[in-house]
C-alpha positions in Angstrom: 145.3 -203.9 68.6 147.0 -206.7 70.6 147.9 -207.0 74.3 151.3 -205.2 74.0 149.7 -202.4 72.0 147.1 -201.7 74.7 149.7 -201.9 77.4 152.0 -199.5 75.6 149.2 -197.2 74.9 148.1 -197.2 78.5 151.6 -196.7 79.6 152.3 -193.8 77.3 149.0 -192.0 77.9 149.3 -192.2 81.7 153.1 -191.6 82.0 152.9 -188.5 79.8 149.4 -187.1 79.4 147.3 -188.3 82.3 149.7 -187.8 85.2 149.0 -184.1 85.3 151.2 -181.1 85.6 151.2 -181.2 89.4 152.5 -184.7 89.6 155.0 -184.2 86.8 156.4 -181.2 88.5 156.5 -182.5 92.0 157.2 -186.3 91.9 160.9 -185.5 91.9 160.5 -183.5 95.1 158.1 -185.7 97.1 158.2 -189.5 97.5 154.5 -189.6 98.4 153.6 -187.9 95.1 155.9 -190.2 93.2 154.3 -193.2 95.0 150.8 -192.1 94.0 152.0 -191.7 90.4 153.6 -195.2 90.3 150.7 -196.8 92.1 148.0 -195.4 89.8 150.2 -196.3 86.8 150.5 -199.9 88.1 146.8 -200.1 88.7 146.0 -198.9 85.2 148.3 -201.5 83.6 147.0 -204.2 85.9 143.5 -203.2 84.8 144.5 -203.7 81.1 146.0 -207.1 82.0 142.8 -208.1 83.8 140.6 -207.1 80.9 142.9 -209.2 78.7 142.5 -212.2 81.1 146.1 -212.1 82.2 145.9 -210.6 85.7 148.0 -212.1 88.5 148.0 -210.7 92.1 151.8 -210.1 92.0 151.6 -207.8 89.0 150.6 -204.5 90.7 153.3 -204.9 93.3 156.1 -205.5 90.7 154.8 -202.8 88.4 154.5 -200.3 91.3 158.0 -201.0 92.7 159.8 -201.0 89.3 158.0 -197.8 88.2 158.6 -196.0 91.5 162.3 -196.8 91.7 162.9 -196.2 87.9 161.3 -192.8 88.2 163.1 -192.0 91.4 166.4 -192.8 89.7 165.5 -190.6 86.7 164.4 -187.7 89.0 167.6 -187.8 90.9 169.6 -187.0 87.7 167.1 -185.0 85.7 166.8 -182.9 83.7 168.2 -185.0 80.8 166.4 -186.2 77.7 168.8 -189.2 77.6 167.5 -190.3 81.0 164.0 -190.0 79.7 164.6 -192.5 77.0 166.4 -194.9 79.4 163.5 -194.5 81.8 160.9 -195.3 79.1 162.9 -198.3 77.8 163.1 -199.7 81.4 159.4 -199.3 81.8 158.7 -201.1 78.5 161.1 -203.9 79.5 159.3 -204.4 82.7 155.9 -204.5 80.9 157.3 -207.1 78.5 158.7 -209.2 81.4 155.5 -209.1 83.3 153.5 -210.3 80.3 156.1 -213.0 79.4 156.2 -214.3 83.0 152.4 -214.3 83.3 151.9 -216.2 80.1 154.7 -218.6 80.9 153.2 -219.4 84.4 149.7 -220.1 83.0 
């Protein structure tokens, strides 16, 4: 499996299976819980990038901020399956941009 495959797998596992019921139910009600979710997600993806030899110090910050604000936006208008798809597309676009910018700057 290539880099994008590992990143997408890590994203999907964490964003759906590993975040836990408590975080899933409360991140829309509490910014701290949302921040914990976004931070741990960003650190997981940064870890994958590091294992692949593509880590840069700015990545966790960008991944955290974009995940936090995308999920905050989605939670504001939930529940809606349409928003879930938009949310996931935005996360995948950010992941792709982070990889492209990292590879381009090396």
